[in-house]
N, CA, C and O atoms as a GROMACS GRO file, in nm:
protein
  552
    1MET      N    1  22.855  22.694  -5.104
    1MET     CA    2  22.842  22.683  -4.940
    1MET      C    3  22.728  22.772  -4.914
    1MET      O    4  22.653  22.768  -4.816
    2GLY      N    5  22.720  22.898  -5.067
    2GLY     CA    6  22.619  22.998  -5.078
    2GLY      C    7  22.642  23.108  -4.993
    2GLY      O    8  22.751  23.084  -4.941
    3ILE      N    9  22.598  23.225  -4.947
    3ILE     CA   10  22.627  23.341  -4.896
    3ILE      C   11  22.530  23.301  -4.770
    3ILE      O   12  22.537  23.381  -4.678
    4PHE      N   13  22.445  23.195  -4.751
    4PHE     CA   14  22.338  23.153  -4.581
    4PHE      C   15  22.410  23.046  -4.577
    4PHE      O   16  22.361  22.947  -4.632
    5PRO      N   17  22.541  23.033  -4.517
    5PRO     CA   18  22.559  22.849  -4.541
    5PRO      C   19  22.526  22.804  -4.357
    5PRO      O   20  22.579  22.706  -4.303
    6TYR      N   21  22.446  22.884  -4.298
    6TYR     CA   22  22.357  22.823  -4.123
    6TYR      C   23  22.230  22.781  -4.198
    6TYR      O   24  22.169  22.694  -4.137
    7LEU      N   25  22.172  22.819  -4.317
    7LEU     CA   26  22.080  22.754  -4.426
    7LEU      C   27  22.070  22.636  -4.476
    7LEU      O   28  22.074  22.643  -4.599
    8THR      N   29  22.054  22.501  -4.427
    8THR     CA   30  22.094  22.418  -4.441
    8THR      C   31  21.982  22.277  -4.438
    8THR      O   32  21.912  22.257  -4.338
    9PRO      N   33  21.975  22.163  -4.593
    9PRO     CA   34  21.845  22.141  -4.550
    9PRO      C   35  21.841  22.007  -4.396
    9PRO      O   36  21.936  21.967  -4.328
   10ARG      N   37  21.711  21.975  -4.390
   10ARG     CA   38  21.653  21.963  -4.251
   10ARG      C   39  21.756  21.885  -4.179
   10ARG      O   40  21.804  21.922  -4.072
   11VAL      N   41  21.804  21.722  -4.271
   11VAL     CA   42  21.883  21.618  -4.238
   11VAL      C   43  21.926  21.547  -4.397
   11VAL      O   44  21.861  21.512  -4.495
   12SER      N   45  22.003  21.548  -4.377
   12SER     CA   46  22.138  21.495  -4.493
   12SER      C   47  22.128  21.336  -4.489
   12SER      O   48  22.072  21.284  -4.393
   13SER      N   49  22.169  21.275  -4.567
   13SER     CA   50  22.073  21.131  -4.578
   13SER      C   51  22.231  21.081  -4.499
   13SER      O   52  22.214  20.962  -4.473
   14ILE      N   53  22.369  21.120  -4.454
   14ILE     CA   54  22.437  21.075  -4.403
   14ILE      C   55  22.486  21.168  -4.248
   14ILE      O   56  22.599  21.201  -4.214
   15GLU      N   57  22.387  21.188  -4.194
   15GLU     CA   58  22.369  21.260  -4.068
   15GLU      C   59  22.240  21.131  -3.980
   15GLU      O   60  22.130  21.078  -3.997
   16LYS      N   61  22.310  21.134  -3.921
   16LYS     CA   62  22.280  21.040  -3.813
   16LYS      C   63  22.230  21.031  -3.677
   16LYS      O   64  22.309  21.027  -3.583
   17PHE      N   65  22.123  21.029  -3.663
   17PHE     CA   66  22.025  21.120  -3.517
   17PHE      C   67  22.043  20.976  -3.427
   17PHE      O   68  22.064  20.864  -3.474
   18GLY      N   69  22.026  21.013  -3.282
   18GLY     CA   70  22.030  20.972  -3.159
   18GLY      C   71  21.951  20.993  -3.072
   18GLY      O   72  21.937  21.115  -3.079
   19THR      N   73  21.864  20.945  -2.966
   19THR     CA   74  21.757  21.045  -2.920
   19THR      C   75  21.801  20.999  -2.783
   19THR      O   76  21.862  20.893  -2.768
   20VAL      N   77  21.760  21.112  -2.648
   20VAL     CA   78  21.768  21.086  -2.552
   20VAL      C   79  21.732  21.207  -2.476
   20VAL      O   80  21.756  21.327  -2.479
   21LEU      N   81  21.631  21.085  -2.377
   21LEU     CA   82  21.501  21.147  -2.318
   21LEU      C   83  21.606  21.095  -2.073
   21LEU      O   84  21.611  21.005  -1.989
   22THR      N   85  21.652  21.234  -2.099
   22THR     CA   86  21.702  21.296  -1.993
   22THR      C   87  21.665  21.379  -1.863
   22THR      O   88  21.547  21.415  -1.861
   23CYS      N   89  21.730  21.412  -1.769
   23CYS     CA   90  21.657  21.517  -1.659
   23CYS      C   91  21.770  21.573  -1.690
   23CYS      O   92  21.882  21.528  -1.711
   24MET      N   93  21.710  21.715  -1.691
   24MET     CA   94  21.732  21.916  -1.719
   24MET      C   95  21.877  21.910  -1.667
   24MET      O   96  21.968  21.975  -1.718
   25ASP      N   97  21.892  21.817  -1.549
   25ASP     CA   98  22.019  21.864  -1.456
   25ASP      C   99  22.162  21.786  -1.579
   25ASP      O  100  22.184  21.684  -1.643
   26GLY      N  101  22.248  21.978  -1.534
   26GLY     CA  102  22.341  21.954  -1.636
   26GLY      C  103  22.426  21.913  -1.615
   26GLY      O  104  22.531  21.972  -1.638
   27ARG      N  105  22.418  21.739  -1.537
   27ARG     CA  106  22.542  21.710  -1.486
   27ARG      C  107  22.580  21.578  -1.561
   27ARG      O  108  22.689  21.548  -1.611
   28PRO      N  109  22.436  21.488  -1.554
   28PRO     CA  110  22.502  21.409  -1.640
   28PRO      C  111  22.525  21.477  -1.795
   28PRO      O  112  22.608  21.400  -1.842
   29GLN      N  113  22.507  21.544  -1.864
   29GLN     CA  114  22.449  21.592  -1.969
   29GLN      C  115  22.605  21.521  -2.087
   29GLN      O  116  22.618  21.444  -2.182
   30ARG      N  117  22.669  21.583  -2.023
   30ARG     CA  118  22.810  21.578  -2.158
   30ARG      C  119  22.855  21.438  -2.153
   30ARG      O  120  22.893  21.382  -2.256
   31LYS      N  121  22.851  21.384  -2.052
   31LYS     CA  122  22.914  21.170  -2.018
   31LYS      C  123  22.812  21.126  -2.120
   31LYS      O  124  22.841  21.081  -2.231
   32VAL      N  125  22.689  21.144  -2.073
   32VAL     CA  126  22.567  21.086  -2.171
   32VAL      C  127  22.550  21.093  -2.290
   32VAL      O  128  22.478  21.028  -2.366
   33ALA      N  129  22.668  21.233  -2.316
   33ALA     CA  130  22.636  21.225  -2.494
   33ALA      C  131  22.737  21.152  -2.548
   33ALA      O  132  22.718  21.071  -2.638
   34ASP      N  133  22.901  21.185  -2.473
   34ASP     CA  134  22.999  21.136  -2.474
   34ASP      C  135  22.952  20.962  -2.538
   34ASP      O  136  22.981  20.901  -2.641
   35TYR      N  137  22.855  20.921  -2.396
   35TYR     CA  138  22.898  20.798  -2.428
   35TYR      C  139  22.779  20.691  -2.488
   35TYR      O  140  22.769  20.570  -2.468
   36LEU      N  141  22.663  20.813  -2.594
   36LEU     CA  142  22.580  20.745  -2.680
   36LEU      C  143  22.600  20.788  -2.816
   36LEU      O  144  22.531  20.762  -2.914
   37THR      N  145  22.729  20.874  -2.808
   37THR     CA  146  22.728  20.934  -2.950
   37THR      C  147  22.856  20.806  -2.992
   37THR      O  148  22.877  20.778  -3.110
   38THR      N  149  22.913  20.754  -2.904
   38THR     CA  150  23.030  20.666  -2.960
   38THR      C  151  22.963  20.506  -2.924
   38THR      O  152  23.030  20.409  -2.959
   39SER      N  153  22.818  20.480  -2.847
   39SER     CA  154  22.803  20.370  -2.857
   39SER      C  155  22.661  20.316  -2.950
   39SER      O  156  22.626  20.206  -2.992
   40PHE      N  157  22.597  20.467  -2.960
   40PHE     CA  158  22.516  20.442  -3.075
   40PHE      C  159  22.587  20.444  -3.216
   40PHE      O  160  22.575  20.344  -3.288
   41GLY      N  161  22.645  20.533  -3.250
   41GLY     CA  162  22.734  20.567  -3.388
   41GLY      C  163  22.656  20.604  -3.401
   41GLY      O  164  22.587  20.530  -3.471
   42VAL      N  165  22.598  20.706  -3.369
   42VAL     CA  166  22.585  20.926  -3.485
   42VAL      C  167  22.605  20.966  -3.413
   42VAL      O  168  22.649  20.941  -3.300
   43ARG      N  169  22.556  21.081  -3.499
   43ARG     CA  170  22.646  21.249  -3.506
   43ARG      C  171  22.567  21.326  -3.427
   43ARG      O  172  22.617  21.428  -3.380
   44HIS      N  173  22.440  21.297  -3.400
   44HIS     CA  174  22.384  21.421  -3.362
   44HIS      C  175  22.318  21.300  -3.227
   44HIS      O  176  22.325  21.178  -3.224
   45LEU      N  177  22.255  21.398  -3.126
   45LEU     CA  178  22.187  21.357  -3.022
   45LEU      C  179  22.049  21.452  -3.055
   45LEU      O  180  22.078  21.563  -3.100
   46ASP      N  181  21.912  21.427  -3.039
   46ASP     CA  182  21.832  21.517  -2.948
   46ASP      C  183  21.770  21.473  -2.864
   46ASP      O  184  21.690  21.381  -2.853
   47VAL      N  185  21.829  21.576  -2.778
   47VAL     CA  186  21.782  21.630  -2.613
   47VAL      C  187  21.647  21.627  -2.555
   47VAL      O  188  21.588  21.735  -2.559
   48ILE      N  189  21.602  21.555  -2.518
   48ILE     CA  190  21.436  21.559  -2.501
   48ILE      C  191  21.446  21.553  -2.346
   48ILE      O  192  21.472  21.444  -2.296
   49THR      N  193  21.427  21.665  -2.262
   49THR     CA  194  21.463  21.652  -2.097
   49THR      C  195  21.322  21.767  -2.036
   49THR      O  196  21.249  21.849  -2.091
   50THR      N  197  21.338  21.718  -1.903
   50THR     CA  198  21.234  21.799  -1.778
   50THR      C  199  21.335  21.738  -1.675
   50THR      O  200  21.427  21.658  -1.696
   51ALA      N  201  21.293  21.795  -1.558
   51ALA     CA  202  21.251  21.750  -1.427
   51ALA      C  203  21.234  21.594  -1.421
   51ALA      O  204  21.132  21.533  -1.452
   52GLY      N  205  21.379  21.526  -1.365
   52GLY     CA  206  21.285  21.382  -1.303
   52GLY      C  207  21.267  21.287  -1.439
   52GLY      O  208  21.161  21.232  -1.409
   53THR      N  209  21.300  21.240  -1.554
   53THR     CA  210  21.247  21.299  -1.660
   53THR      C  211  21.273  21.091  -1.672
   53THR      O  212  21.388  21.133  -1.665
   54VAL      N  213  21.276  20.992  -1.677
   54VAL     CA  214  21.263  20.902  -1.645
   54VAL      C  215  21.118  20.869  -1.558
   54VAL      O  216  21.026  20.801  -1.603
   55ARG      N  217  21.119  20.942  -1.402
   55ARG     CA  218  20.960  20.948  -1.366
   55ARG      C  219  20.790  20.930  -1.488
   55ARG      O  220  20.706  20.841  -1.505
   56HIS      N  221  20.814  21.066  -1.542
   56HIS     CA  222  20.741  21.070  -1.659
   56HIS      C  223  20.696  20.926  -1.748
   56HIS      O  224  20.582  20.882  -1.763
   57ILE      N  225  20.825  20.870  -1.802
   57ILE     CA  226  20.786  20.762  -1.882
   57ILE      C  227  20.763  20.635  -1.791
   57ILE      O  228  20.699  20.541  -1.838
   58ALA      N  229  20.800  20.632  -1.698
   58ALA     CA  230  20.758  20.527  -1.669
   58ALA      C  231  20.635  20.544  -1.612
   58ALA      O  232  20.610  20.444  -1.544
   59GLU      N  233  20.552  20.618  -1.609
   59GLU     CA  234  20.423  20.644  -1.500
   59GLU      C  235  20.340  20.751  -1.561
   59GLU      O  236  20.401  20.856  -1.539
   60GLU      N  237  20.191  20.786  -1.652
   60GLU     CA  238  20.161  20.921  -1.684
   60GLU      C  239  20.179  20.981  -1.564
   60GLU      O  240  20.155  20.953  -1.447
   61THR      N  241  20.242  21.100  -1.641
   61THR     CA  242  20.244  21.250  -1.520
   61THR      C  243  20.184  21.324  -1.641
   61THR      O  244  20.155  21.265  -1.745
   62SER      N  245  20.158  21.506  -1.614
   62SER     CA  246  20.106  21.601  -1.670
   62SER      C  247  20.231  21.621  -1.771
   62SER      O  248  20.228  21.711  -1.854
   63GLU      N  249  20.333  21.539  -1.759
   63GLU     CA  250  20.437  21.542  -1.887
   63GLU      C  251  20.476  21.483  -1.894
   63GLU      O  252  20.590  21.481  -1.849
   64THR      N  253  20.407  21.339  -1.977
   64THR     CA  254  20.438  21.232  -1.996
   64THR      C  255  20.348  21.282  -2.204
   64THR      O  256  20.370  21.208  -2.300
   65HIS      N  257  20.302  21.347  -2.210
   65HIS     CA  258  20.183  21.373  -2.355
   65HIS      C  259  20.368  21.428  -2.427
   65HIS      O  260  20.414  21.370  -2.525
   66MET      N  261  20.424  21.510  -2.376
   66MET     CA  262  20.512  21.647  -2.380
   66MET      C  263  20.634  21.594  -2.384
   66MET      O  264  20.701  21.651  -2.470
   67LEU      N  265  20.706  21.490  -2.314
   67LEU     CA  266  20.806  21.379  -2.393
   67LEU      C  267  20.786  21.312  -2.530
   67LEU      O  268  20.842  21.332  -2.638
   68LEU      N  269  20.676  21.217  -2.487
   68LEU     CA  270  20.676  21.135  -2.606
   68LEU      C  271  20.617  21.163  -2.736
   68LEU      O  272  20.588  21.093  -2.833
   69ARG      N  273  20.601  21.346  -2.698
   69ARG     CA  274  20.558  21.432  -2.866
   69ARG      C  275  20.672  21.456  -2.922
   69ARG      O  276  20.700  21.453  -3.042
   70ASN      N  277  20.782  21.500  -2.771
   70ASN     CA  278  20.870  21.563  -2.882
   70ASN      C  279  20.946  21.406  -2.913
   70ASN      O  280  21.017  21.408  -3.013
   71LEU      N  281  20.940  21.305  -2.857
   71LEU     CA  282  21.063  21.189  -2.894
   71LEU      C  283  20.987  21.198  -3.087
   71LEU      O  284  21.047  21.225  -3.191
   72ALA      N  285  20.822  21.160  -3.063
   72ALA     CA  286  20.809  21.090  -3.208
   72ALA      C  287  20.810  21.183  -3.318
   72ALA      O  288  20.790  21.148  -3.435
   73LEU      N  289  20.837  21.329  -3.272
   73LEU     CA  290  20.940  21.418  -3.409
   73LEU      C  291  21.080  21.407  -3.366
   73LEU      O  292  21.141  21.500  -3.419
   74SER      N  293  21.185  21.313  -3.268
   74SER     CA  294  21.276  21.293  -3.326
   74SER      C  295  21.271  21.200  -3.399
   74SER      O  296  21.355  21.171  -3.483
   75THR      N  297  21.216  21.169  -3.386
   75THR     CA  298  21.177  20.958  -3.444
   75THR      C  299  21.116  20.961  -3.575
   75THR      O  300  21.138  20.859  -3.641
   76GLY      N  301  21.042  21.053  -3.634
   76GLY     CA  302  20.979  21.070  -3.750
   76GLY      C  303  21.030  21.165  -3.826
   76GLY      O  304  21.038  21.132  -3.944
   77LYS      N  305  21.069  21.278  -3.799
   77LYS     CA  306  21.171  21.430  -3.872
   77LYS      C  307  21.345  21.388  -3.889
   77LYS      O  308  21.413  21.410  -3.989
   78HIS      N  309  21.384  21.329  -3.774
   78HIS     CA  310  21.510  21.333  -3.766
   78HIS      C  311  21.522  21.148  -3.774
   78HIS      O  312  21.619  21.111  -3.708
   79GLY      N  313  21.483  21.086  -3.808
   79GLY     CA  314  21.494  20.916  -3.842
   79GLY      C  315  21.587  20.845  -3.688
   79GLY      O  316  21.673  20.757  -3.695
   80SER      N  317  21.553  20.892  -3.598
   80SER     CA  318  21.623  20.801  -3.498
   80SER      C  319  21.596  20.662  -3.496
   80SER      O  320  21.488  20.604  -3.510
   81LYS      N  321  21.712  20.616  -3.474
   81LYS     CA  322  21.637  20.476  -3.428
   81LYS      C  323  21.740  20.435  -3.318
   81LYS      O  324  21.761  20.316  -3.298
   82HIS      N  325  21.802  20.524  -3.250
   82HIS     CA  326  21.850  20.471  -3.115
   82HIS      C  327  21.767  20.628  -3.007
   82HIS      O  328  21.763  20.751  -3.011
   83ILE      N  329  21.730  20.543  -2.947
   83ILE     CA  330  21.650  20.593  -2.813
   83ILE      C  331  21.723  20.537  -2.666
   83ILE      O  332  21.748  20.419  -2.642
   84ALA      N  333  21.750  20.648  -2.577
   84ALA     CA  334  21.827  20.645  -2.486
   84ALA      C  335  21.724  20.670  -2.363
   84ALA      O  336  21.645  20.754  -2.405
   85VAL      N  337  21.693  20.640  -2.245
   85VAL     CA  338  21.686  20.682  -2.127
   85VAL      C  339  21.734  20.704  -1.978
   85VAL      O  340  21.733  20.612  -1.897
   86VAL      N  341  21.767  20.805  -1.953
   86VAL     CA  342  21.876  20.832  -1.834
   86VAL      C  343  21.824  20.887  -1.689
   86VAL      O  344  21.760  20.990  -1.666
   87ALA      N  345  21.865  20.803  -1.612
   87ALA     CA  346  21.793  20.844  -1.494
   87ALA      C  347  22.012  20.900  -1.428
   87ALA      O  348  22.121  20.882  -1.482
   88HIS      N  349  21.965  20.973  -1.288
   88HIS     CA  350  22.076  20.958  -1.196
   88HIS      C  351  22.073  20.967  -1.086
   88HIS      O  352  21.960  20.986  -1.043
   89HIS      N  353  22.158  20.961  -1.005
   89HIS     CA  354  22.159  20.962  -0.850
   89HIS      C  355  22.206  21.127  -0.798
   89HIS      O  356  22.298  21.201  -0.831
   90ASP      N  357  22.109  21.139  -0.715
   90ASP     CA  358  22.139  21.284  -0.684
   90ASP      C  359  21.975  21.337  -0.696
   90ASP      O  360  21.948  21.428  -0.618
   91CYS      N  361  21.885  21.300  -0.768
   91CYS     CA  362  21.826  21.396  -0.889
   91CYS      C  363  21.690  21.449  -0.812
   91CYS      O  364  21.588  21.387  -0.781
   92VAL      N  365  21.726  21.595  -0.791
   92VAL     CA  366  21.625  21.677  -0.761
   92VAL      C  367  21.471  21.647  -0.809
   92VAL      O  368  21.377  21.650  -0.730
   93GLY      N  369  21.461  21.621  -0.928
   93GLY     CA  370  21.318  21.643  -1.025
   93GLY      C  371  21.275  21.527  -0.940
   93GLY      O  372  21.193  21.566  -0.857
   94ASN      N  373  21.301  21.395  -0.928
   94ASN     CA  374  21.228  21.242  -0.949
   94ASN      C  375  21.286  21.184  -0.816
   94ASN      O  376  21.290  21.061  -0.810
   95PRO      N  377  21.364  21.306  -0.629
   95PRO     CA  378  21.368  21.235  -0.562
   95PRO      C  379  21.381  21.105  -0.449
   95PRO      O  380  21.372  21.098  -0.327
   96VAL      N  381  21.408  21.009  -0.557
   96VAL     CA  382  21.395  20.863  -0.532
   96VAL      C  383  21.498  20.800  -0.479
   96VAL      O  384  21.604  20.862  -0.469
   97ALA      N  385  21.492  20.698  -0.444
   97ALA     CA  386  21.625  20.535  -0.399
   97ALA      C  387  21.668  20.562  -0.552
   97ALA      O  388  21.601  20.590  -0.652
   98ASP      N  389  21.792  20.546  -0.533
   98ASP     CA  390  21.829  20.499  -0.682
   98ASP      C  391  21.813  20.373  -0.734
   98ASP      O  392  21.832  20.341  -0.852
   99LYS      N  393  21.778  20.301  -0.642
   99LYS     CA  394  21.657  20.175  -0.664
   99LYS      C  395  21.513  20.104  -0.778
   99LYS      O  396  21.469  20.026  -0.862
  100THR      N  397  21.498  20.226  -0.675
  100THR     CA  398  21.385  20.258  -0.774
  100THR      C  399  21.372  20.325  -0.895
  100THR      O  400  21.300  20.307  -0.994
  101GLN      N  401  21.533  20.473  -0.839
  101GLN     CA  402  21.495  20.524  -1.005
  101GLN      C  403  21.517  20.410  -1.096
  101GLN      O  404  21.473  20.431  -1.209
  102LYS      N  405  21.581  20.280  -1.078
  102LYS     CA  406  21.654  20.210  -1.166
  102LYS      C  407  21.562  20.128  -1.210
  102LYS      O  408  21.576  20.091  -1.326
  103GLN      N  409  21.429  20.072  -1.122
  103GLN     CA  410  21.318  20.028  -1.175
  103GLN      C  411  21.190  20.119  -1.297
  103GLN      O  412  21.109  20.074  -1.378
  104GLN      N  413  21.225  20.252  -1.256
  104GLN     CA  414  21.210  20.350  -1.363
  104GLN      C  415  21.207  20.303  -1.501
  104GLN      O  416  21.136  20.274  -1.597
  105VAL      N  417  21.375  20.317  -1.435
  105VAL     CA  418  21.414  20.316  -1.633
  105VAL      C  419  21.373  20.213  -1.674
  105VAL      O  420  21.316  20.242  -1.780
  106ARG      N  421  21.360  20.014  -1.642
  106ARG     CA  422  21.362  19.925  -1.660
  106ARG      C  423  21.210  20.000  -1.765
  106ARG      O  424  21.202  20.033  -1.884
  107MET      N  425  21.137  20.002  -1.684
  107MET     CA  426  20.987  19.988  -1.687
  107MET      C  427  20.963  20.121  -1.826
  107MET      O  428  20.899  20.088  -1.925
  108ALA      N  429  21.031  20.291  -1.814
  108ALA     CA  430  21.021  20.306  -1.936
  108ALA      C  431  21.068  20.265  -2.036
  108ALA      O  432  21.030  20.306  -2.146
  109VAL      N  433  21.194  20.143  -2.017
  109VAL     CA  434  21.250  20.152  -2.128
  109VAL      C  435  21.101  20.001  -2.180
  109VAL      O  436  21.036  20.014  -2.284
  110ALA      N  437  21.088  19.931  -2.126
  110ALA     CA  438  20.961  19.898  -2.187
  110ALA      C  439  20.816  19.932  -2.263
  110ALA      O  440  20.747  19.899  -2.360
  111HIS      N  441  20.821  20.010  -2.163
  111HIS     CA  442  20.739  20.108  -2.274
  111HIS      C  443  20.783  20.173  -2.373
  111HIS      O  444  20.700  20.175  -2.464
  112LEU      N  445  20.888  20.235  -2.398
  112LEU     CA  446  20.899  20.321  -2.526
  112LEU      C  447  20.970  20.178  -2.608
  112LEU      O  448  20.976  20.209  -2.727
  113ARG      N  449  21.032  20.021  -2.587
  113ARG     CA  450  21.008  19.970  -2.663
  113ARG      C  451  20.886  19.943  -2.712
  113ARG      O  452  20.876  19.955  -2.834
  114ALA      N  453  20.761  19.900  -2.634
  114ALA     CA  454  20.607  19.873  -2.728
  114ALA      C  455  20.567  19.956  -2.822
  114ALA      O  456  20.484  19.932  -2.910
  115LEU      N  457  20.647  20.089  -2.799
  115LEU     CA  458  20.593  20.231  -2.888
  115LEU      C  459  20.722  20.230  -3.007
  115LEU      O  460  20.687  20.316  -3.088
  116TYR      N  461  20.783  20.204  -3.028
  116TYR     CA  462  20.871  20.215  -3.105
  116TYR      C  463  20.934  20.019  -3.116
  116TYR      O  464  21.022  19.966  -3.048
  117PRO      N  465  20.892  19.988  -3.171
  117PRO     CA  466  20.972  19.820  -3.164
  117PRO      C  467  21.052  19.787  -3.242
  117PRO      O  468  21.116  19.683  -3.224
  118ASN      N  469  21.077  19.879  -3.370
  118ASN     CA  470  21.179  19.848  -3.441
  118ASN      C  471  21.303  19.970  -3.390
  118ASN      O  472  21.378  20.004  -3.482
  119ALA      N  473  21.332  20.040  -3.243
  119ALA     CA  474  21.454  20.085  -3.247
  119ALA      C  475  21.551  20.026  -3.145
  119ALA      O  476  21.569  19.909  -3.114
  120ASP      N  477  21.597  20.114  -3.111
  120ASP     CA  478  21.728  20.074  -3.009
  120ASP      C  479  21.725  20.152  -2.924
  120ASP      O  480  21.782  20.260  -2.912
  121VAL      N  481  21.616  20.067  -2.822
  121VAL     CA  482  21.599  20.135  -2.679
  121VAL      C  483  21.628  20.083  -2.577
  121VAL      O  484  21.603  19.976  -2.523
  122THR      N  485  21.718  20.224  -2.541
  122THR     CA  486  21.836  20.195  -2.400
  122THR      C  487  21.819  20.285  -2.296
  122THR      O  488  21.775  20.400  -2.299
  123GLY      N  489  21.867  20.203  -2.187
  123GLY     CA  490  21.889  20.235  -2.049
  123GLY      C  491  22.025  20.254  -1.955
  123GLY      O  492  22.110  20.172  -1.921
  124LEU      N  493  22.011  20.401  -1.927
  124LEU     CA  494  22.135  20.429  -1.861
  124LEU      C  495  22.110  20.495  -1.742
  124LEU      O  496  22.006  20.557  -1.721
  125TRP      N  497  22.234  20.479  -1.633
  125TRP     CA  498  22.208  20.561  -1.493
  125TRP      C  499  22.313  20.638  -1.462
  125TRP      O  500  22.410  20.562  -1.467
  126LEU      N  501  22.346  20.736  -1.434
  126LEU     CA  502  22.458  20.781  -1.305
  126LEU      C  503  22.496  20.795  -1.265
  126LEU      O  504  22.515  20.912  -1.234
  127ASN      N  505  22.564  20.683  -1.205
  127ASN     CA  506  22.591  20.659  -1.052
  127ASN      C  507  22.654  20.788  -0.964
  127ASN      O  508  22.676  20.897  -1.016
  128GLU      N  509  22.680  20.758  -0.822
  128GLU     CA  510  22.702  20.873  -0.749
  128GLU      C  511  22.887  20.962  -0.796
  128GLU      O  512  22.931  21.074  -0.767
  129HIS      N  513  22.928  20.882  -0.850
  129HIS     CA  514  23.066  20.899  -0.916
  129HIS      C  515  23.023  20.950  -1.086
  129HIS      O  516  23.116  20.959  -1.166
  130TRP      N  517  22.882  20.981  -1.133
  130TRP     CA  518  22.868  21.020  -1.283
  130TRP      C  519  22.985  20.911  -1.375
  130TRP      O  520  23.094  20.929  -1.429
  131ILE      N  521  22.902  20.804  -1.358
  131ILE     CA  522  23.011  20.713  -1.428
  131ILE      C  523  22.867  20.639  -1.506
  131ILE      O  524  22.767  20.600  -1.446
  132VAL      N  525  22.878  20.636  -1.582
  132VAL     CA  526  22.788  20.524  -1.685
  132VAL      C  527  22.708  20.415  -1.747
  132VAL      O  528  22.710  20.392  -1.868
  133GLU      N  529  22.662  20.372  -1.690
  133GLU     CA  530  22.628  20.240  -1.620
  133GLU      C  531  22.492  20.176  -1.739
  133GLU      O  532  22.418  20.266  -1.778
  134ARG      N  533  22.464  20.050  -1.786
  134ARG     CA  534  22.334  20.033  -1.905
  134ARG      C  535  22.280  19.932  -1.740
  134ARG      O  536  22.346  19.860  -1.666
  135VAL      N  537  22.075  19.989  -1.737
  135VAL     CA  538  22.049  19.898  -1.692
  135VAL      C  539  21.968  19.850  -1.796
  135VAL      O  540  21.884  19.889  -1.876
  136ARG      N  541  22.041  19.726  -1.754
  136ARG     CA  542  21.949  19.633  -1.766
  136ARG      C  543  21.858  19.531  -1.652
  136ARG      O  544  21.846  19.529  -1.530
  137PRO      N  545  21.797  19.442  -1.780
  137PRO     CA  546  21.655  19.411  -1.683
  137PRO      C  547  21.682  19.301  -1.573
  137PRO      O  548  21.774  19.231  -1.531
  138ALA      N  549  21.540  19.328  -1.549
  138ALA     CA  550  21.599  19.262  -1.355
  138ALA      C  551  21.534  19.088  -1.377
  138ALA      O  552  21.545  19.005  -1.286
   0.00000   0.00000   0.00000
């Protein structure tokens, strides 16, 4: 291991990454991480956050470029092939109806699938009980 065990190669061939684009709100973070590491079968998650993330992917805003740049780093440098877009009930960064947020998740998933056709792109919703639900196409 050497005298500097914390200095390791960027990504070994056995490590698998997934990427989650989610709100900065801490309430859903752990449940989403647990759900995604299990369902994606990955060891690590690159977590990309800002307030109301799903809105910024579904429609062009001042935050969109930063989120997509970070996603490109995750897919390019860490080789992530699994991407999740997450929204949640009671979002202060995107204070719209739950139904609207779920539609934004669908739009964001469609946008990311067009940008990353070889990736597994999933939409998730955390309801008022903080239970993770998959958002299916309408």
